GUTORBA-230672 format. One record per residue: x, y, z of N, C-alpha, C in turn. Coordinates in steps of 0.2 Angstrom, whole numbers, padded with zeros to 4 digits, always signed. Atoms other than C-alpha are relative to their C-alpha. Example, Ala and Ser with C-alpha at 12.3 -4.5 7.8 and 13.67 -1.06 7.14 Angstrom:
BEGIN
+0004-0006+0000+0062-0022+0039+0004+0006+0000 -0004-0006-0001+0068-0005+0036-0004+0005+0003 
This chain:
BEGIN
+0004-0006+0000+0000+0000+0000+0004+0006+0000 -0005-0006+0000+0008+0017-0005-0004+0005+0003 +0002-0006-0003+0006+0034+0002-0006+0003-0004 +0006-0003+0005-0005+0039-0013-0006-0004+0001 +0006+0004-0002-0017+0024-0009-0003+0003+0006 +0003-0002-0006-0020+0030+0008-0003+0007-0001 +0003-0007+0001-0022+0049+0003-0006-0001-0004 +0006+0001+0004-0035+0043-0010-0005-0002+0004 +0006+0003-0004-0045+0033+0003-0002+0006+0005 +0002-0005-0005-0044+0048+0015-0004+0006-0003 +0004-0004+0003-0053+0058+0002+0003+0007-0001 -0003-0007+0000-0040+0073+0001-0002+0003-0007 +0000-0004+0007-0043+0087-0012+0007+0001-0002 -0007-0002+0003-0029+0092-0023+0004+0005+0004 -0003-0005-0004-0026+0107-0012+0003-0003+0006 -0002+0004-0006-0025+0096+0004+0006-0004-0001 -0006+0004+0001-0013+0084-0004+0006+0004-0002 -0006-0004+0001-0002+0097-0011+0003+0003+0006 -0003-0003-0007+0000+0106+0006+0003-0005+0004 -0002+0006-0004+0002+0089+0014+0007-0002-0002 -0006+0002+0003+0016+0084+0002+0006+0005+0001 -0005-0006-0001+0025+0101+0003+0002+0000+0008 -0002+0000-0007+0024+0100+0022+0005-0006+0002 -0004+0006-0001+0032+0082+0022+0007+0001-0002 -0007-0001+0003+0047+0088+0012+0003+0007+0003 -0002-0006-0003+0048+0106+0020-0003+0002+0006 +0004-0001-0007+0043+0105+0038+0001+0006+0003 -0001-0006-0004+0051+0121+0043-0003+0006-0004 +0003-0005+0004+0041+0131+0030-0006+0003+0004 +0006-0003-0003+0028+0144+0036-0006+0000-0006 +0006+0000+0005+0011+0147+0027+0002+0004-0006 -0002-0004+0006+0018+0161+0017+0004-0003-0005 -0005+0004+0004+0032+0150+0010-0004-0005-0004 +0004+0005+0003+0019+0136+0007-0004+0003-0006 +0005-0003+0005+0007+0148-0002+0004+0002-0006 -0004-0002+0006+0021+0155-0013+0002-0006-0004 -0003+0006+0003+0028+0138-0017-0006-0004-0004 +0006+0003+0004+0010+0131-0022-0004+0004-0004 +0004-0004+0004+0003+0146-0030-0007+0001+0003 +0007-0001-0004-0011+0148-0016+0001+0006+0004 +0000-0005-0005-0016+0161-0005+0001-0003+0007 -0001+0002-0007-0012+0160+0014-0006-0003+0003 +0007+0003-0002-0031+0157+0018-0001-0007-0002 +0001+0007+0003-0032+0142+0007+0005-0005+0004 -0005+0004-0003-0016+0135+0015-0002-0001+0007 +0003+0001-0007-0023+0138+0033-0006-0004+0000 +0006+0004-0001-0039+0130+0029+0002-0008-0002 -0002+0006+0002-0030+0115+0021+0004-0003+0006 -0003+0002-0006-0019+0114+0037-0005-0002+0005 +0005+0001-0005-0034+0114+0048-0003-0007-0002 +0003+0006+0002-0042+0100+0038+0005-0006+0001 -0005+0005-0001-0026+0090+0038+0001-0002+0008 +0000+0001-0007-0025+0092+0057-0006-0004+0002 +0006+0004-0002-0043+0085+0059+0001-0007-0002 -0001+0007+0003-0038+0070+0048+0006-0003+0004 -0006+0003-0004-0023+0067+0060+0006-0001-0005 -0006+0000+0004-0011+0070+0046+0005+0005+0001 -0004-0006-0003-0004+0085+0055+0000-0001+0007 +0000+0000-0007+0001+0086+0073+0004+0006+0002 -0004-0006-0003+0008+0100+0084+0008-0003+0001 -0007+0001-0001+0027+0100+0084+0002-0001+0007 -0002+0001-0007+0036+0094+0099+0002+0006+0004 -0002-0007-0003+0042+0112+0102-0005+0005+0001 +0005-0005+0001+0026+0120+0100-0004+0000+0007 +0003-0001-0006+0020+0127+0117+0002-0005+0005 -0003+0004-0005+0031+0114+0126-0005-0006+0001 +0004+0005-0002+0017+0101+0125+0001-0006-0005 -0002+0005+0004+0022+0088+0112-0006-0005-0002 +0006+0004+0001+0004+0081+0111-0004+0001-0006 +0004-0001+0006-0009+0079+0097-0006+0004+0002 +0006-0003-0002-0022+0088+0107-0001+0007-0003 +0002-0006+0003-0031+0104+0102-0004-0001-0005 +0005+0001+0005-0044+0107+0089+0003+0003-0007 -0002-0003+0006-0033+0115+0076-0002+0007-0002 +0003-0007+0001-0042+0131+0077+0006+0005+0002 -0005-0005-0001-0030+0146+0076+0006-0002-0003 -0006+0002+0003-0017+0136+0067+0001+0005-0007 -0001-0004+0006-0021+0147+0052+0000+0008+0002 +0000-0007-0002-0020+0164+0062+0007+0003+0001 -0006-0003-0002-0002+0165+0067+0005+0001-0006 -0004-0001+0006+0005+0165+0049+0006-0005+0000 -0006+0005+0000+0017+0150+0054-0003-0007+0000 +0002+0007+0000+0013+0132+0048+0006-0004+0004 -0006+0004-0003+0030+0127+0057-0002-0003+0007 +0002+0003-0006+0020+0124+0073-0003-0007-0001 +0003+0006+0002+0013+0109+0064+0005-0004-0004 -0004+0004+0004+0022+0094+0057-0004-0006-0003 +0004+0005+0003+0016+0081+0045+0002-0007+0002 -0002+0007-0002+0015+0063+0050-0002-0005-0006 +0001+0005+0006+0015+0047+0038-0007-0001-0001 +0007+0001+0001-0002+0043+0030-0002-0007+0004 +0002+0006-0003-0001+0025+0038-0002+0002+0008 +0001-0002-0007+0001+0033+0056-0007+0004+0000 +0006-0003+0000-0013+0045+0052-0007-0004-0001 +0006+0005+0001-0025+0031+0046-0001-0003+0006 +0001+0003-0006-0022+0022+0062-0003+0004+0005 +0003-0005-0005-0026+0037+0072-0007+0001-0001 +0007+0000+0002-0042+0039+0063-0004-0006+0002 +0004+0006-0002-0047+0021+0066-0001+0000+0008 +0001+0000-0008-0043+0023+0085-0005+0005+0002 +0005-0005-0002-0053+0039+0086-0007-0002-0002 +0007+0003+0002-0068+0031+0077-0002-0005+0005 +0002+0005-0005-0067+0017+0089-0002+0003+0007 +0002-0004-0006-0067+0029+0104-0007+0003-0001 +0006-0003+0002-0082+0038+0096-0006-0005+0001 +0005+0005-0001-0091+0021+0095-0002-0002+0007 +0001+0001-0007-0089+0018+0113-0004+0005+0003 +0004-0006-0003-0095+0035+0118-0007-0001-0003 +0007+0001+0003-0110+0032+0106-0004-0005+0004 +0004+0005-0004-0114+0016+0115-0002+0002+0006 +0002-0002-0006-0114+0024+0131-0007+0005+0000 +0005-0004+0001-0126+0037+0124-0007-0004-0001 +0005+0004+0002-0137+0024+0117-0003-0004+0006 +0003+0004-0006-0139+0014+0134-0003+0005+0004 +0003-0005-0004-0143+0030+0143-0007+0002-0004 +0006-0002+0004-0156+0035+0129-0005-0006+0001 +0004+0006-0001-0163+0017+0131-0003+0000+0007 +0003+0000-0006-0165+0019+0149-0006+0005+0001 +0005-0005+0000-0175+0035+0148-0006-0002-0004 +0006+0002+0004-0186+0029+0134-0004-0006+0003 +0003+0005-0003-0189+0013+0144-0005+0002+0005 +0004-0003-0005-0196+0023+0158-0006+0004-0003 +0006-0004+0003-0207+0034+0146-0005-0006-0002 +0004+0005+0003-0214+0018+0138-0004-0004+0005 +0004+0003-0005-0218+0010+0154-0005+0004+0003 +0005-0005-0002-0227+0025+0160-0006+0000-0004 +0006+0000+0004-0238+0025+0145-0004-0006+0000 +0003+0007+0001-0241+0006+0145-0003-0002+0007 +0002+0002-0007-0245+0006+0164-0007-0001+0001 +0008+0002-0001-0262-0003+0166-0003+0002+0006 +0002-0002-0007-0263+0003+0184-0003+0007-0001 +0003-0006+0001-0268+0020+0177-0007+0000-0001 +0007+0001+0001-0285+0013+0173-0003+0005-0006 +0002-0004+0006-0286+0024+0157+0004-0001-0006 -0004+0000+0006-0280+0025+0139+0002+0007-0001 -0003-0006+0002-0269+0038+0133-0002+0001-0007 +0002-0002+0007-0274+0047+0117+0005-0002-0005 -0006+0001+0005-0257+0044+0109+0004-0006+0002 -0003+0006-0001-0254+0027+0116-0005-0006+0001 +0006+0005+0000-0265+0012+0112+0003-0007+0001 -0003+0006-0002-0262-0005+0120-0004-0006-0005 +0003+0005+0004-0264-0020+0108+0002-0007+0004 -0001+0006-0004-0266-0036+0118+0000-0007-0004 +0000+0006+0003-0261-0053+0112+0004+0000-0006 -0004+0000+0006-0249-0059+0098-0004+0000-0006 +0004+0000+0007-0263-0062+0085-0002+0007-0001 +0001-0007+0001-0268-0044+0088+0006+0004-0003 -0006-0003+0002-0251-0038+0086+0002-0001-0008 -0001+0002+0007-0249-0048+0069-0004+0004-0004 +0005-0004+0004-0265-0040+0063+0002+0007-0001 -0002-0007+0000-0258-0023+0067+0006+0001-0005 -0005-0001+0005-0242-0026+0058-0002-0001-0007 +0003+0001+0007-0251-0032+0043-0003+0007-0003 +0003-0006+0002-0261-0016+0043+0005+0006-0001 -0006-0005+0001-0245-0005+0045+0003-0001-0006 -0004+0001+0007-0237-0014+0030-0004+0002-0006 +0004-0002+0005-0252-0009+0020-0001+0008+0000 +0001-0007-0001-0253+0009+0027+0007+0004-0001 -0006-0004+0000-0234+0014+0027+0001+0003-0007 -0001-0004+0006-0230+0027+0014+0007+0001-0002 -0006-0002+0001-0212+0031+0016+0006-0005+0002 -0006+0003-0003-0201+0021+0028-0003-0004+0006 +0001+0004-0006-0201+0007+0041+0006-0002+0002 -0007+0001-0003-0187+0005+0053-0002-0005+0006 +0002+0006-0005-0186-0011+0064+0007-0002+0004 -0004+0003-0005-0176-0017+0079-0002-0008+0000 +0001+0007+0000-0175-0036+0077+0004-0004+0005 -0004+0004-0005-0168-0043+0094-0002-0007+0000 +0002+0007-0001-0169-0061+0100+0004-0005-0004 -0004+0005+0003-0156-0069+0088-0005-0003-0006 +0003+0004+0005-0163-0083+0077-0008+0001+0001 +0007-0001+0000-0181-0080+0072-0004-0007-0002 +0004+0006+0002-0195-0094+0071-0002+0000-0007 +0002+0000+0006-0201-0100+0055-0007+0004-0001 +0006-0004+0001-0219-0093+0057+0001+0008+0000 -0002-0007+0000-0211-0076+0062+0003+0003-0006 -0004-0001+0006-0200-0076+0047-0005+0001-0006 +0005+0000+0006-0215-0080+0035-0004+0006+0001 +0004-0006+0000-0226-0066+0042+0004+0006-0002 -0004-0006+0001-0212-0054+0041+0001+0001-0008 -0001+0000+0007-0209-0059+0023-0006+0003-0004 +0006-0003+0003-0227-0056+0018-0001+0007+0001 +0001-0007-0001-0227-0039+0026+0005+0004-0004 -0005-0004+0003-0210-0034+0019-0001+0000-0008 +0001+0001+0008-0215-0040+0001-0005+0006-0002 +0005-0006+0001-0230-0027+0002+0004+0006+0000 -0003-0007-0001-0219-0013+0008+0005+0001-0006 -0005-0001+0005-0205-0016-0004-0003+0001-0007 +0004+0000+0007-0217-0018-0019-0002+0008-0001 +0002-0007+0000-0222+0000-0015+0005+0005+0000 -0006-0004+0000-0205+0007-0014+0001+0003+0007 -0001-0003-0007-0205+0010+0005+0007-0002+0002 -0007+0001-0002-0188+0012+0012-0001-0005+0007 +0000+0005-0005-0185-0003+0024+0007-0001+0003 -0006+0001-0004-0171-0004+0037-0001-0004+0006 +0001+0005-0005-0169-0018+0049+0007-0001+0003 -0006+0001-0004-0156-0020+0063-0001-0007+0004 +0000+0006-0004-0153-0038+0070+0006-0001+0004 -0006+0002-0004-0141-0046+0081+0006-0003-0004 -0005+0003+0003-0124-0052+0075+0000-0007+0000 +0000+0008+0000-0128-0070+0080-0004-0003-0006 +0005+0003+0005-0141-0071+0066+0004-0002-0006 -0004+0002+0005-0126-0073+0054+0002-0007+0000 -0001+0007-0001-0124-0090+0061-0006-0005-0001 +0006+0004+0000-0142-0095+0059-0003+0000-0007 +0002+0000+0008-0147-0101+0041-0006+0003-0002 +0006-0003+0002-0165-0097+0040-0001+0007+0001 +0001-0007-0001-0164-0080+0048+0005+0004-0005 -0005-0003+0004-0148-0076+0038-0003+0000-0007 +0003+0000+0007-0157-0081+0022-0006+0005-0001 +0005-0005+0000-0172-0070+0026+0004+0007+0000 -0003-0007+0000-0160-0055+0029+0003+0001-0007 -0003+0000+0007-0151-0059+0012-0006+0001-0005 +0006-0001+0004-0168-0060+0004-0002+0008+0000 +0002-0007-0001-0172-0042+0011+0005+0004-0004 -0005-0004+0003-0156-0035+0004+0000-0001-0008 +0001+0001+0007-0159-0043-0013-0006+0004-0003 +0006-0004+0002-0176-0034-0014+0001+0007+0001 -0001-0007-0001-0168-0018-0010+0000+0003+0007 +0000-0002-0007-0170-0017+0009+0007+0001+0002 -0006+0000-0004-0156-0013+0021+0000-0003+0006 +0000+0005-0006-0151-0025+0034+0007+0001+0004 -0007-0001-0004-0137-0022+0048-0001-0004+0006 +0000+0004-0006-0132-0031+0063+0005+0004+0005 -0004-0003-0005-0125-0026+0080+0001-0006+0006 +0000+0005-0005-0119-0036+0095-0006+0000+0005 +0005+0000-0004-0133-0031+0106-0005+0006-0002 +0005-0004+0002-0150-0022+0104-0005+0002+0005 +0006-0001-0004-0164-0013+0113-0005-0004-0001 +0006+0004+0002-0181-0021+0114-0002+0001-0007 +0002-0001+0007-0190-0024+0098-0004+0006-0001 +0003-0006+0001-0197-0009+0090-0001+0001-0008 +0001-0001+0007-0205-0004+0073-0002+0007+0000 +0002-0007+0001-0206+0014+0067-0002+0001-0007 +0003-0001+0007-0217+0019+0053-0001+0007-0002 +0001-0007+0003-0216+0035+0043+0002+0005+0005 -0003-0005-0005-0207+0044+0057-0006+0003+0004 +0006-0003-0003-0225+0046+0065-0003-0005+0005 +0003+0005-0004-0229+0030+0074+0005-0005+0002 -0004+0005-0002-0220+0017+0084-0004-0006+0003 +0003+0006-0003-0224-0001+0090+0005-0003+0004 -0005+0002-0004-0215-0007+0105-0004-0006+0005 +0004+0005-0004-0219-0022+0117-0002+0002+0006 +0002-0002-0007-0229-0020+0132+0004-0003+0005 -0005+0002-0005-0217-0031+0141+0006-0003-0004 -0005+0003+0004-0200-0034+0133+0002-0007+0002 -0001+0007-0002-0198-0050+0143-0005-0005-0002 +0006+0004+0002-0214-0057+0136-0003+0003-0006 +0003-0004+0005-0218-0050+0119-0007-0003-0002 +0006+0003+0001-0233-0062+0118-0006+0004+0003 +0005-0003-0004-0242-0051+0130-0004+0005-0005 +0003-0005+0005-0245-0038+0116+0005+0006-0001 -0004-0006+0001-0238-0021+0111-0004+0007+0001 +0002-0007-0001-0240-0002+0113+0001+0003-0006 +0000-0004+0006-0244+0008+0098+0000+0008+0002 -0001-0007-0003-0237+0026+0101+0000+0005-0006 +0000-0006+0005-0240+0042+0091+0002+0006+0003 -0002-0007-0003-0234+0055+0104+0006+0002-0004 -0006-0003+0004-0222+0066+0094+0007+0000+0004 -0007+0000-0004-0209+0067+0108+0002-0007+0001 -0002+0006-0001-0209+0049+0111+0003-0003-0007 -0002+0002+0007-0208+0045+0092+0007+0003-0002 -0006-0003+0001-0194+0057+0090+0006-0003+0004 -0005+0003-0004-0184+0050+0104+0002-0007-0002 -0001+0007+0003-0186+0032+0097+0004+0001-0007 -0004+0000+0006-0180+0038+0080+0007+0002+0001 -0007-0002-0002-0165+0046+0088+0004-0006+0002 -0003+0007-0002-0161+0029+0096+0001-0004-0006 -0001+0004+0006-0163+0020+0080+0006+0002-0004 -0006-0003+0004-0151+0032+0071+0006-0002+0003 -0006+0001-0003-0138+0030+0084+0002-0007+0000 -0002+0007+0001-0139+0011+0083+0002-0002-0007 -0002+0001+0008-0139+0011+0064+0007+0002-0001 -0006-0003+0002-0124+0022+0063+0006-0004+0003 -0005+0004-0003-0114+0009+0074+0000-0007-0003 +0001+0007+0002-0120-0006+0065+0004-0002-0006 -0004+0002+0005-0112-0017+0052-0005-0003-0006 +0004+0002+0005-0121-0019+0035+0001-0008-0002 +0000+0007+0002-0126-0037+0029+0002+0001-0007 -0002+0000+0007-0117-0039+0012-0004-0005-0003 +0004+0005+0004-0128-0047-0001+0004-0004-0005 -0004+0003+0005-0114-0052-0013+0004-0006+0002 -0003+0007-0002-0108-0070-0012+0006-0002-0005 -0005+0002+0005-0096-0070-0027+0007+0004+0001 -0006-0005-0001-0083-0057-0020+0006-0005+0001 -0006+0004+0000-0065-0064-0022+0003+0000+0007 -0003+0000-0007-0057-0069-0005+0006+0004+0000 -0006-0003-0001-0044-0058+0001+0002+0006-0005 -0001-0005+0005-0045-0044-0012-0006+0003-0003 +0005-0004+0003-0055-0032-0023+0000-0001-0007 +0001+0000+0007-0062-0033-0040+0002+0007-0002 -0001-0007+0002-0058-0018-0051-0006+0005+0002 +0006-0005-0001-0076-0011-0049+0000+0001+0007 +0000-0002-0007-0075-0013-0030+0005+0005+0002 -0005-0005-0002-0059-0004-0029-0001+0007-0003 +0002-0006+0002-0065+0010-0040-0006+0003+0004 +0005-0002-0005-0081+0011-0029+0002+0003+0006 -0003-0003-0007-0071+0013-0013+0003+0006-0001 -0003-0006+0001-0061+0026-0020-0005+0006-0002 +0005-0005+0001-0076+0036-0027-0004+0002+0006 +0003-0002-0006-0085+0035-0011+0005+0003+0005 -0005-0004-0005-0069+0040-0001+0001+0007-0003 -0001-0007+0002-0069+0056-0012-0006+0004+0001 +0006-0004-0002-0086+0060-0006-0006-0001-0005 +0005+0001+0004-0097+0054-0020-0006-0004+0003 +0006+0004-0002-0115+0048-0017+0000-0007-0004 +0001+0007+0004-0121+0030-0022-0001+0002-0007 +0003-0002+0007-0130+0038-0037+0006+0002-0004 -0006-0003+0004-0114+0048-0043+0005-0005-0001 -0005+0006+0001-0102+0033-0040-0003-0005-0005 +0003+0004+0004-0114+0022-0049+0000+0002-0007 +0000-0002+0007-0115+0033-0064+0007+0000-0003 -0007+0001+0002-0096+0034-0065+0002-0007-0002 -0002+0007+0002-0095+0015-0065-0005-0003-0004 +0005+0002+0004-0110+0013-0076-0003-0007+0002 +0004+0005-0003-0119+0002-0064-0006+0003+0003 +0006-0003-0003-0136+0005-0055+0002+0002+0007 -0001-0002-0007-0137+0014-0039-0001-0006+0005 +0002+0006-0004-0145-0002-0031+0006-0005+0000 -0006+0004+0000-0129-0012-0037+0005+0003+0004 -0005-0003-0003-0118+0001-0030-0001-0001+0008 +0002+0001-0007-0127+0000-0013+0002-0007+0003 -0001+0007-0002-0126-0019-0012+0007-0001+0000 -0007+0001+0000-0108-0019-0017+0004+0003+0006 -0003-0004-0006-0104-0006-0003-0001-0004+0006 +0002+0004-0006-0114-0016+0010+0005-0006+0000 -0004+0006+0000-0104-0032+0005+0007+0002+0002 -0007-0002-0002-0087-0023+0006+0000+0002+0008 +0000-0002-0007-0092-0016+0023+0000-0006+0005 +0001+0006-0003-0097-0033+0029+0007-0004+0000 -0006+0003+0001-0081-0041+0023+0006+0003+0004 -0005-0003-0004-0070-0028+0031-0002+0002+0007 +0002-0001-0007-0080-0027+0047+0000+0007+0002 +0000-0008-0001-0082-0008+0045-0007+0002+0002 +0007-0003-0002-0096+0002+0053-0002+0006-0004 +0001-0006+0004-0095+0016+0041+0003-0001-0007 -0003+0001+0007-0091+0018+0022+0007+0003+0001 -0007-0003+0000-0076+0029+0027+0005-0005+0003 -0005+0005-0003-0069+0016+0039+0001-0006-0005 -0002+0005+0005-0071+0003+0025+0006+0002-0005 -0005-0002+0004-0060+0013+0014+0007+0000+0004 -0006+0000-0004-0047+0015+0028+0002-0008+0001 -0002+0007-0001-0047-0004+0032+0002-0003-0007 -0002+0003+0007-0046-0009+0013+0007+0003-0001 -0007-0003+0001-0030+0003+0012+0005-0004+0005 -0005+0003-0005-0023-0005+0028+0001-0007-0002 -0001+0007+0002-0025-0022+0021+0004-0001-0007 -0004+0000+0006-0016-0017+0005-0004-0002-0006 +0004+0001+0006-0031-0019-0006-0001+0006-0005 +0001-0006+0004-0030-0002-0013+0007+0002-0003 
């Protein structure tokens, strides 16, 4: 893996790369000298240095303010007219620092998710508390598994834009998978965006994994995580279905339309989604390497192109582009597209 490979994956612009390479060979230069050498103005150089600092491709020099650390936010580096307070690090070192930072952020995100789950659990328990002796206008109790299945079928017919689902519990029963496929077929036929998050352990269960791959083949998105909050279904960002008792889902469900509760549940879903691993649908990928199309796709995504723009460049459909990217992220164990590019470069695939 060459320095150029890593710089490409990091998505550097031409200006960023030029400033970085100049700093690697002329570490004592200030911004004025860099600007003169590169034919840029000092503001452009300052912005590039700030961006490189954020990417961990620059760090404060050991002699800067006597602290030798990587700390600081990079702000102000463009104000003193001197780039010599920063020094360039090798691309590989910067790549590892980025991965370490992403790992730390995932741990912090997990803590936020657990706290949000605790708060939402209290809210849902309050709304579903049968001891109140009254119904809430924005919370309807649905008693019994059969009634829940009927409501799910109705929601599959009524959903217009999006259905988001937590699927905890690991391996799913055959009747549950059959019911889910019937509902999902109706949703996907109408072009409803369908996103599901299951547990990592389903990758070892044949029937459940087959269902997940069927979903991705139909254009749905499926991801997994090591652990999940209780089961939840969000419809059109306006309603939610959660179990009355997470320990016994056969008791029934609570149908929620309170905007505050739904917004909080959506936020919880987004947080879990962002730390989950996509389920790749491609089975023909070569072991231990990339096809030419996969390599080009990773590089285009690393440069900031959308799925649609990357697909157009590669003369493939956006759906194929999304499936390829999901498969690559699964193979690389990456939680984001950016991390997938970094890990591919780290393995020498680019």
